[in-house]
PDB file of N, CA, C and O in Angstrom:
ATOM      1  N   MET A   1      68.140 190.653 161.905  1.00  0.00           N
ATOM      2  CA  MET A   1      66.927 189.954 162.273  1.00  0.00           C
ATOM      3  C   MET A   1      66.068 190.905 163.101  1.00  0.00           C
ATOM      4  O   MET A   1      66.552 191.541 164.037  1.00  0.00           O
ATOM      5  N   THR A   2      64.838 190.990 162.758  1.00  0.00           N
ATOM      6  CA  THR A   2      63.946 191.913 163.455  1.00  0.00           C
ATOM      7  C   THR A   2      63.329 191.235 164.671  1.00  0.00           C
ATOM      8  O   THR A   2      63.399 190.016 164.824  1.00  0.00           O
ATOM      9  N   GLN A   3      62.734 192.037 165.517  1.00  0.00           N
ATOM     10  CA  GLN A   3      62.078 191.526 166.721  1.00  0.00           C
ATOM     11  C   GLN A   3      60.938 190.581 166.361  1.00  0.00           C
ATOM     12  O   GLN A   3      60.740 189.561 167.020  1.00  0.00           O
ATOM     13  N   ARG A   4      60.203 190.916 165.334  1.00  0.00           N
ATOM     14  CA  ARG A   4      59.040 190.115 164.939  1.00  0.00           C
ATOM     15  C   ARG A   4      59.448 188.726 164.460  1.00  0.00           C
ATOM     16  O   ARG A   4      58.806 187.741 164.824  1.00  0.00           O
ATOM     17  N   SER A   5      60.494 188.628 163.660  1.00  0.00           N
ATOM     18  CA  SER A   5      60.907 187.322 163.149  1.00  0.00           C
ATOM     19  C   SER A   5      61.496 186.459 164.258  1.00  0.00           C
ATOM     20  O   SER A   5      61.339 185.239 164.240  1.00  0.00           O
ATOM     21  N   ALA A   6      62.171 187.076 165.221  1.00  0.00           N
ATOM     22  CA  ALA A   6      62.708 186.314 166.357  1.00  0.00           C
ATOM     23  C   ALA A   6      61.569 185.760 167.196  1.00  0.00           C
ATOM     24  O   ALA A   6      61.632 184.617 167.648  1.00  0.00           O
ATOM     25  N   THR A   7      60.532 186.554 167.408  1.00  0.00           N
ATOM     26  CA  THR A   7      59.378 186.103 168.182  1.00  0.00           C
ATOM     27  C   THR A   7      58.652 184.979 167.456  1.00  0.00           C
ATOM     28  O   THR A   7      58.226 184.012 168.087  1.00  0.00           O
ATOM     29  N   THR A   8      58.508 185.091 166.159  1.00  0.00           N
ATOM     30  CA  THR A   8      57.837 184.062 165.369  1.00  0.00           C
ATOM     31  C   THR A   8      58.628 182.761 165.415  1.00  0.00           C
ATOM     32  O   THR A   8      58.049 181.680 165.522  1.00  0.00           O
ATOM     33  N   LYS A   9      59.952 182.868 165.334  1.00  0.00           N
ATOM     34  CA  LYS A   9      60.796 181.669 165.377  1.00  0.00           C
ATOM     35  C   LYS A   9      60.655 180.972 166.733  1.00  0.00           C
ATOM     36  O   LYS A   9      60.537 179.748 166.789  1.00  0.00           O
ATOM     37  N   ARG A  10      60.666 181.734 167.810  1.00  0.00           N
ATOM     38  CA  ARG A  10      60.485 181.148 169.145  1.00  0.00           C
ATOM     39  C   ARG A  10      59.123 180.494 169.271  1.00  0.00           C
ATOM     40  O   ARG A  10      58.994 179.428 169.873  1.00  0.00           O
ATOM     41  N   GLY A  11      58.107 181.128 168.707  1.00  0.00           N
ATOM     42  CA  GLY A  11      56.753 180.566 168.763  1.00  0.00           C
ATOM     43  C   GLY A  11      56.668 179.238 168.040  1.00  0.00           C
ATOM     44  O   GLY A  11      56.020 178.307 168.517  1.00  0.00           O
ATOM     45  N   ARG A  12      57.328 179.143 166.878  1.00  0.00           N
ATOM     46  CA  ARG A  12      57.340 177.880 166.131  1.00  0.00           C
ATOM     47  C   ARG A  12      58.087 176.801 166.894  1.00  0.00           C
ATOM     48  O   ARG A  12      57.675 175.641 166.898  1.00  0.00           O
ATOM     49  N   GLN A  13      59.196 177.180 167.547  1.00  0.00           N
ATOM     50  CA  GLN A  13      59.957 176.213 168.330  1.00  0.00           C
ATOM     51  C   GLN A  13      59.121 175.673 169.484  1.00  0.00           C
ATOM     52  O   GLN A  13      59.165 174.480 169.785  1.00  0.00           O
ATOM     53  N   ARG A  14      58.367 176.545 170.124  1.00  0.00           N
ATOM     54  CA  ARG A  14      57.518 176.105 171.239  1.00  0.00           C
ATOM     55  C   ARG A  14      56.432 175.165 170.743  1.00  0.00           C
ATOM     56  O   ARG A  14      56.162 174.147 171.380  1.00  0.00           O
ATOM     57  N   LEU A  15      55.804 175.487 169.617  1.00  0.00           N
ATOM     58  CA  LEU A  15      54.766 174.610 169.069  1.00  0.00           C
ATOM     59  C   LEU A  15      55.353 173.261 168.670  1.00  0.00           C
ATOM     60  O   LEU A  15      54.724 172.224 168.881  1.00  0.00           O
ATOM     61  N   LYS A  16      56.533 173.269 168.103  1.00  0.00           N
ATOM     62  CA  LYS A  16      57.199 172.013 167.732  1.00  0.00           C
ATOM     63  C   LYS A  16      57.482 171.187 168.986  1.00  0.00           C
ATOM     64  O   LYS A  16      57.271 169.974 169.004  1.00  0.00           O
ATOM     65  N   PHE A  17      57.958 171.854 170.025  1.00  0.00           N
ATOM     66  CA  PHE A  17      58.256 171.180 171.286  1.00  0.00           C
ATOM     67  C   PHE A  17      56.995 170.542 171.868  1.00  0.00           C
ATOM     68  O   PHE A  17      57.027 169.384 172.285  1.00  0.00           O
ATOM     69  N   VAL A  18      55.892 171.278 171.900  1.00  0.00           N
ATOM     70  CA  VAL A  18      54.621 170.754 172.411  1.00  0.00           C
ATOM     71  C   VAL A  18      54.161 169.578 171.551  1.00  0.00           C
ATOM     72  O   VAL A  18      53.674 168.579 172.080  1.00  0.00           O
ATOM     73  N   GLY A  19      54.311 169.688 170.240  1.00  0.00           N
ATOM     74  CA  GLY A  19      53.941 168.587 169.354  1.00  0.00           C
ATOM     75  C   GLY A  19      54.759 167.341 169.618  1.00  0.00           C
ATOM     76  O   GLY A  19      54.228 166.231 169.569  1.00  0.00           O
ATOM     77  N   GLU A  20      56.060 167.504 169.902  1.00  0.00           N
ATOM     78  CA  GLU A  20      56.910 166.367 170.221  1.00  0.00           C
ATOM     79  C   GLU A  20      56.503 165.722 171.550  1.00  0.00           C
ATOM     80  O   GLU A  20      56.539 164.500 171.692  1.00  0.00           O
ATOM     81  N   ILE A  21      56.121 166.548 172.509  1.00  0.00           N
ATOM     82  CA  ILE A  21      55.661 166.015 173.795  1.00  0.00           C
ATOM     83  C   ILE A  21      54.411 165.163 173.587  1.00  0.00           C
ATOM     84  O   ILE A  21      54.317 164.060 174.125  1.00  0.00           O
ATOM     85  N   ILE A  22      53.469 165.659 172.825  1.00  0.00           N
ATOM     86  CA  ILE A  22      52.231 164.919 172.565  1.00  0.00           C
ATOM     87  C   ILE A  22      52.538 163.616 171.835  1.00  0.00           C
ATOM     88  O   ILE A  22      51.945 162.584 172.147  1.00  0.00           O
ATOM     89  N   ALA A  23      53.449 163.645 170.877  1.00  0.00           N
ATOM     90  CA  ALA A  23      53.822 162.434 170.148  1.00  0.00           C
ATOM     91  C   ALA A  23      54.432 161.395 171.084  1.00  0.00           C
ATOM     92  O   ALA A  23      54.137 160.206 170.965  1.00  0.00           O
ATOM     93  N   GLU A  24      55.275 161.831 172.007  1.00  0.00           N
ATOM     94  CA  GLU A  24      55.878 160.895 172.959  1.00  0.00           C
ATOM     95  C   GLU A  24      54.836 160.330 173.920  1.00  0.00           C
ATOM     96  O   GLU A  24      54.891 159.148 174.259  1.00  0.00           O
ATOM     97  N   LEU A  25      53.892 161.151 174.361  1.00  0.00           N
ATOM     98  CA  LEU A  25      52.859 160.670 175.279  1.00  0.00           C
ATOM     99  C   LEU A  25      51.947 159.653 174.610  1.00  0.00           C
ATOM    100  O   LEU A  25      51.384 158.796 175.292  1.00  0.00           O
ATOM    101  N   ARG A  26      51.788 159.725 173.302  1.00  0.00           N
ATOM    102  CA  ARG A  26      50.984 158.735 172.591  1.00  0.00           C
ATOM    103  C   ARG A  26      51.680 157.381 172.547  1.00  0.00           C
ATOM    104  O   ARG A  26      51.017 156.357 172.381  1.00  0.00           O
ATOM    105  N   LYS A  27      52.997 157.354 172.693  1.00  0.00           N
ATOM    106  CA  LYS A  27      53.759 156.101 172.676  1.00  0.00           C
ATOM    107  C   LYS A  27      53.710 155.373 174.017  1.00  0.00           C
ATOM    108  O   LYS A  27      53.995 154.178 174.091  1.00  0.00           O
ATOM    109  N   VAL A  28      53.350 156.093 175.068  1.00  0.00           N
ATOM    110  CA  VAL A  28      53.365 155.513 176.412  1.00  0.00           C
ATOM    111  C   VAL A  28      52.289 154.445 176.542  1.00  0.00           C
ATOM    112  O   VAL A  28      51.161 154.625 176.083  1.00  0.00           O
ATOM    113  N   VAL A  29      52.650 153.325 177.175  1.00  0.00           N
ATOM    114  CA  VAL A  29      51.675 152.283 177.475  1.00  0.00           C
ATOM    115  C   VAL A  29      51.181 152.559 178.898  1.00  0.00           C
ATOM    116  O   VAL A  29      51.898 152.325 179.871  1.00  0.00           O
ATOM    117  N   TRP A  30      49.956 153.057 179.001  1.00  0.00           N
ATOM    118  CA  TRP A  30      49.403 153.444 180.289  1.00  0.00           C
ATOM    119  C   TRP A  30      48.880 152.221 181.024  1.00  0.00           C
ATOM    120  O   TRP A  30      48.423 151.267 180.395  1.00  0.00           O
ATOM    121  N   LEU A  31      48.942 152.242 182.349  1.00  0.00           N
ATOM    122  CA  LEU A  31      48.404 151.161 183.166  1.00  0.00           C
ATOM    123  C   LEU A  31      46.880 151.170 183.112  1.00  0.00           C
ATOM    124  O   LEU A  31      46.243 152.208 182.933  1.00  0.00           O
ATOM    125  N   SER A  32      46.324 149.972 183.274  1.00  0.00           N
ATOM    126  CA  SER A  32      44.872 149.906 183.389  1.00  0.00           C
ATOM    127  C   SER A  32      44.480 150.387 184.786  1.00  0.00           C
ATOM    128  O   SER A  32      45.326 150.492 185.674  1.00  0.00           O
ATOM    129  N   ARG A  33      43.201 150.674 184.972  1.00  0.00           N
ATOM    130  CA  ARG A  33      42.734 151.131 186.290  1.00  0.00           C
ATOM    131  C   ARG A  33      43.021 150.068 187.352  1.00  0.00           C
ATOM    132  O   ARG A  33      43.417 150.395 188.470  1.00  0.00           O
ATOM    133  N   ARG A  34      42.823 148.806 187.003  1.00  0.00           N
ATOM    134  CA  ARG A  34      43.044 147.720 187.959  1.00  0.00           C
ATOM    135  C   ARG A  34      44.520 147.636 188.362  1.00  0.00           C
ATOM    136  O   ARG A  34      44.836 147.475 189.541  1.00  0.00           O
ATOM    137  N   GLU A  35      45.412 147.745 187.385  1.00  0.00           N
ATOM    138  CA  GLU A  35      46.849 147.710 187.688  1.00  0.00           C
ATOM    139  C   GLU A  35      47.256 148.894 188.545  1.00  0.00           C
ATOM    140  O   GLU A  35      48.046 148.740 189.476  1.00  0.00           O
ATOM    141  N   ALA A  36      46.732 150.069 188.247  1.00  0.00           N
ATOM    142  CA  ALA A  36      47.074 151.266 189.015  1.00  0.00           C
ATOM    143  C   ALA A  36      46.592 151.132 190.461  1.00  0.00           C
ATOM    144  O   ALA A  36      47.321 151.491 191.385  1.00  0.00           O
ATOM    145  N   LEU A  37      45.382 150.624 190.669  1.00  0.00           N
ATOM    146  CA  LEU A  37      44.863 150.437 192.030  1.00  0.00           C
ATOM    147  C   LEU A  37      45.683 149.392 192.787  1.00  0.00           C
ATOM    148  O   LEU A  37      45.993 149.578 193.964  1.00  0.00           O
ATOM    149  N   TYR A  38      46.034 148.297 192.115  1.00  0.00           N
ATOM    150  CA  TYR A  38      46.827 147.239 192.738  1.00  0.00           C
ATOM    151  C   TYR A  38      48.186 147.777 193.184  1.00  0.00           C
ATOM    152  O   TYR A  38      48.607 147.553 194.318  1.00  0.00           O
ATOM    153  N   LEU A  39      48.861 148.483 192.290  1.00  0.00           N
ATOM    154  CA  LEU A  39      50.190 148.998 192.615  1.00  0.00           C
ATOM    155  C   LEU A  39      50.134 150.093 193.683  1.00  0.00           C
ATOM    156  O   LEU A  39      51.040 150.200 194.510  1.00  0.00           O
ATOM    157  N   THR A  40      49.072 150.907 193.667  1.00  0.00           N
ATOM    158  CA  THR A  40      48.904 151.930 194.704  1.00  0.00           C
ATOM    159  C   THR A  40      48.717 151.275 196.067  1.00  0.00           C
ATOM    160  O   THR A  40      49.328 151.691 197.051  1.00  0.00           O
ATOM    161  N   ALA A  41      47.874 150.255 196.122  1.00  0.00           N
ATOM    162  CA  ALA A  41      47.655 149.533 197.378  1.00  0.00           C
ATOM    163  C   ALA A  41      48.949 148.870 197.851  1.00  0.00           C
ATOM    164  O   ALA A  41      49.250 148.877 199.044  1.00  0.00           O
ATOM    165  N   LEU A  42      49.704 148.303 196.928  1.00  0.00           N
ATOM    166  CA  LEU A  42      50.962 147.658 197.281  1.00  0.00           C
ATOM    167  C   LEU A  42      51.949 148.664 197.875  1.00  0.00           C
ATOM    168  O   LEU A  42      52.615 148.368 198.866  1.00  0.00           O
ATOM    169  N   VAL A  43      52.043 149.827 197.286  1.00  0.00           N
ATOM    170  CA  VAL A  43      52.943 150.869 197.805  1.00  0.00           C
ATOM    171  C   VAL A  43      52.499 151.308 199.195  1.00  0.00           C
ATOM    172  O   VAL A  43      53.333 151.488 200.083  1.00  0.00           O
ATOM    173  N   LEU A  44      51.196 151.483 199.391  1.00  0.00           N
ATOM    174  CA  LEU A  44      50.697 151.882 200.717  1.00  0.00           C
ATOM    175  C   LEU A  44      50.991 150.818 201.766  1.00  0.00           C
ATOM    176  O   LEU A  44      51.412 151.146 202.875  1.00  0.00           O
ATOM    177  N   ILE A  45      50.776 149.553 201.432  1.00  0.00           N
ATOM    178  CA  ILE A  45      51.024 148.462 202.388  1.00  0.00           C
ATOM    179  C   ILE A  45      52.496 148.387 202.754  1.00  0.00           C
ATOM    180  O   ILE A  45      52.839 148.278 203.931  1.00  0.00           O
ATOM    181  N   VAL A  46      53.370 148.443 201.754  1.00  0.00           N
ATOM    182  CA  VAL A  46      54.809 148.380 202.022  1.00  0.00           C
ATOM    183  C   VAL A  46      55.259 149.591 202.827  1.00  0.00           C
ATOM    184  O   VAL A  46      56.084 149.454 203.730  1.00  0.00           O
ATOM    185  N   SER A  47      54.737 150.766 202.520  1.00  0.00           N
ATOM    186  CA  SER A  47      55.115 151.979 203.250  1.00  0.00           C
ATOM    187  C   SER A  47      54.693 151.900 204.712  1.00  0.00           C
ATOM    188  O   SER A  47      55.462 152.255 205.606  1.00  0.00           O
ATOM    189  N   ILE A  48      53.480 151.436 204.951  1.00  0.00           N
ATOM    190  CA  ILE A  48      52.993 151.310 206.335  1.00  0.00           C
ATOM    191  C   ILE A  48      53.808 150.263 207.084  1.00  0.00           C
ATOM    192  O   ILE A  48      54.187 150.482 208.235  1.00  0.00           O
ATOM    193  N   ALA A  49      54.083 149.128 206.446  1.00  0.00           N
ATOM    194  CA  ALA A  49      54.870 148.070 207.091  1.00  0.00           C
ATOM    195  C   ALA A  49      56.279 148.572 207.422  1.00  0.00           C
ATOM    196  O   ALA A  49      56.784 148.325 208.517  1.00  0.00           O
ATOM    197  N   MET A  50      56.901 149.264 206.494  1.00  0.00           N
ATOM    198  CA  MET A  50      58.250 149.785 206.751  1.00  0.00           C
ATOM    199  C   MET A  50      58.224 150.858 207.837  1.00  0.00           C
ATOM    200  O   MET A  50      59.154 150.952 208.637  1.00  0.00           O
ATOM    201  N   GLY A  51      57.170 151.661 207.871  1.00  0.00           N
ATOM    202  CA  GLY A  51      57.038 152.660 208.925  1.00  0.00           C
ATOM    203  C   GLY A  51      56.946 152.009 210.298  1.00  0.00           C
ATOM    204  O   GLY A  51      57.545 152.486 211.261  1.00  0.00           O
ATOM    205  N   ILE A  52      56.194 150.921 210.380  1.00  0.00           N
ATOM    206  CA  ILE A  52      56.066 150.200 211.656  1.00  0.00           C
ATOM    207  C   ILE A  52      57.402 149.589 212.061  1.00  0.00           C
ATOM    208  O   ILE A  52      57.820 149.713 213.212  1.00  0.00           O
ATOM    209  N   VAL A  53      58.073 148.928 211.118  1.00  0.00           N
ATOM    210  CA  VAL A  53      59.371 148.303 211.403  1.00  0.00           C
ATOM    211  C   VAL A  53      60.379 149.358 211.856  1.00  0.00           C
ATOM    212  O   VAL A  53      61.063 149.172 212.863  1.00  0.00           O
ATOM    213  N   LEU A  54      60.472 150.454 211.122  1.00  0.00           N
ATOM    214  CA  LEU A  54      61.417 151.502 211.496  1.00  0.00           C
ATOM    215  C   LEU A  54      61.031 152.163 212.819  1.00  0.00           C
ATOM    216  O   LEU A  54      61.905 152.593 213.573  1.00  0.00           O
ATOM    217  N   GLY A  55      59.743 152.246 213.105  1.00  0.00           N
ATOM    218  CA  GLY A  55      59.302 152.775 214.397  1.00  0.00           C
ATOM    219  C   GLY A  55      59.760 151.898 215.547  1.00  0.00           C
ATOM    220  O   GLY A  55      60.205 152.409 216.575  1.00  0.00           O
ATOM    221  N   PHE A  56      59.655 150.571 215.387  1.00  0.00           N
ATOM    222  CA  PHE A  56      60.131 149.651 216.429  1.00  0.00           C
ATOM    223  C   PHE A  56      61.645 149.736 216.591  1.00  0.00           C
ATOM    224  O   PHE A  56      62.150 149.704 217.713  1.00  0.00           O
ATOM    225  N   ILE A  57      62.366 149.842 215.488  1.00  0.00           N
ATOM    226  CA  ILE A  57      63.824 149.975 215.564  1.00  0.00           C
ATOM    227  C   ILE A  57      64.189 151.268 216.278  1.00  0.00           C
ATOM    228  O   ILE A  57      65.086 151.275 217.121  1.00  0.00           O
ATOM    229  N   ASP A  58      63.515 152.351 215.956  1.00  0.00           N
ATOM    230  CA  ASP A  58      63.775 153.635 216.607  1.00  0.00           C
ATOM    231  C   ASP A  58      63.466 153.556 218.101  1.00  0.00           C
ATOM    232  O   ASP A  58      64.228 154.058 218.928  1.00  0.00           O
ATOM    233  N   TYR A  59      62.364 152.934 218.430  1.00  0.00           N
ATOM    234  CA  TYR A  59      61.997 152.778 219.842  1.00  0.00           C
ATOM    235  C   TYR A  59      63.059 151.963 220.575  1.00  0.00           C
ATOM    236  O   TYR A  59      63.448 152.300 221.693  1.00  0.00           O
ATOM    237  N   GLY A  60      63.527 150.882 219.935  1.00  0.00           N
ATOM    238  CA  GLY A  60      64.559 150.045 220.557  1.00  0.00           C
ATOM    239  C   GLY A  60      65.852 150.803 220.780  1.00  0.00           C
ATOM    240  O   GLY A  60      66.454 150.694 221.848  1.00  0.00           O
ATOM    241  N   PHE A  61      66.295 151.575 219.788  1.00  0.00           N
ATOM    242  CA  PHE A  61      67.518 152.355 219.959  1.00  0.00           C
ATOM    243  C   PHE A  61      67.337 153.445 221.003  1.00  0.00           C
ATOM    244  O   PHE A  61      68.277 153.752 221.737  1.00  0.00           O
ATOM    245  N   THR A  62      66.164 154.030 221.084  1.00  0.00           N
ATOM    246  CA  THR A  62      65.902 155.054 222.100  1.00  0.00           C
ATOM    247  C   THR A  62      66.000 154.449 223.493  1.00  0.00           C
ATOM    248  O   THR A  62      66.609 155.027 224.394  1.00  0.00           O
ATOM    249  N   ARG A  63      65.397 153.285 223.656  1.00  0.00           N
ATOM    250  CA  ARG A  63      65.482 152.589 224.958  1.00  0.00           C
ATOM    251  C   ARG A  63      66.923 152.223 225.287  1.00  0.00           C
ATOM    252  O   ARG A  63      67.359 152.374 226.428  1.00  0.00           O
ATOM    253  N   LEU A  64      67.666 151.738 224.286  1.00  0.00           N
ATOM    254  CA  LEU A  64      69.066 151.361 224.487  1.00  0.00           C
ATOM    255  C   LEU A  64      69.890 152.563 224.939  1.00  0.00           C
ATOM    256  O   LEU A  64      70.655 152.470 225.899  1.00  0.00           O
ATOM    257  N   VAL A  65      69.734 153.683 224.252  1.00  0.00           N
ATOM    258  CA  VAL A  65      70.490 154.881 224.609  1.00  0.00           C
ATOM    259  C   VAL A  65      70.107 155.356 226.005  1.00  0.00           C
ATOM    260  O   VAL A  65      70.973 155.707 226.805  1.00  0.00           O
ATOM    261  N   ASN A  66      68.806 155.366 226.295  1.00  0.00           N
ATOM    262  CA  ASN A  66      68.359 155.816 227.619  1.00  0.00           C
ATOM    263  C   ASN A  66      68.856 154.906 228.729  1.00  0.00           C
ATOM    264  O   ASN A  66      69.317 155.390 229.763  1.00  0.00           O
ATOM    265  N   ASP A  67      68.772 153.600 228.534  1.00  0.00           N
ATOM    266  CA  ASP A  67      69.142 152.648 229.597  1.00  0.00           C
ATOM    267  C   ASP A  67      70.649 152.492 229.744  1.00  0.00           C
ATOM    268  O   ASP A  67      71.155 152.485 230.867  1.00  0.00           O
ATOM    269  N   VAL A  68      71.376 152.367 228.644  1.00  0.00           N
ATOM    270  CA  VAL A  68      72.801 152.078 228.720  1.00  0.00           C
ATOM    271  C   VAL A  68      73.631 153.348 228.874  1.00  0.00           C
ATOM    272  O   VAL A  68      74.470 153.438 229.770  1.00  0.00           O
ATOM    273  N   PHE A  69      73.406 154.303 228.025  1.00  0.00           N
ATOM    274  CA  PHE A  69      74.285 155.470 228.015  1.00  0.00           C
ATOM    275  C   PHE A  69      73.856 156.568 228.992  1.00  0.00           C
ATOM    276  O   PHE A  69      74.700 157.267 229.552  1.00  0.00           O
ATOM    277  N   LEU A  70      72.575 156.715 229.192  1.00  0.00           N
ATOM    278  CA  LEU A  70      72.096 157.787 230.073  1.00  0.00           C
ATOM    279  C   LEU A  70      71.745 157.282 231.464  1.00  0.00           C
ATOM    280  O   LEU A  70      71.406 158.077 232.341  1.00  0.00           O
ATOM    281  N   GLY A  71      71.818 156.002 231.677  1.00  0.00           N
ATOM    282  CA  GLY A  71      71.598 155.440 233.000  1.00  0.00           C
ATOM    283  C   GLY A  71      70.145 155.352 233.419  1.00  0.00           C
ATOM    284  O   GLY A  71      69.849 155.293 234.613  1.00  0.00           O
ATOM    285  N   GLY A  72      69.234 155.340 232.462  1.00  0.00           N
ATOM    286  CA  GLY A  72      67.831 155.078 232.719  1.00  0.00           C
ATOM    287  C   GLY A  72      67.080 156.193 233.260  1.00  0.00           C
ATOM    288  O   GLY A  72      65.881 156.066 233.511  1.00  0.00           O
TER     289      GLY A  72
END
């Protein structure tokens, strides 16, 4: 097998691979703009709420360690 035929074979494999990727992406059911905005807002709200909750828990444990174990 020559260098040229090996390169051509690899090139065809890459083109086939790219074609398969495009075919799969055409099968995807994409979200509408409204659904994407709704879900993005939902993720932001949940993330902020969890950050606040975990911040309070961290603050409480910090106070507990300082007051009980370190003697204030």
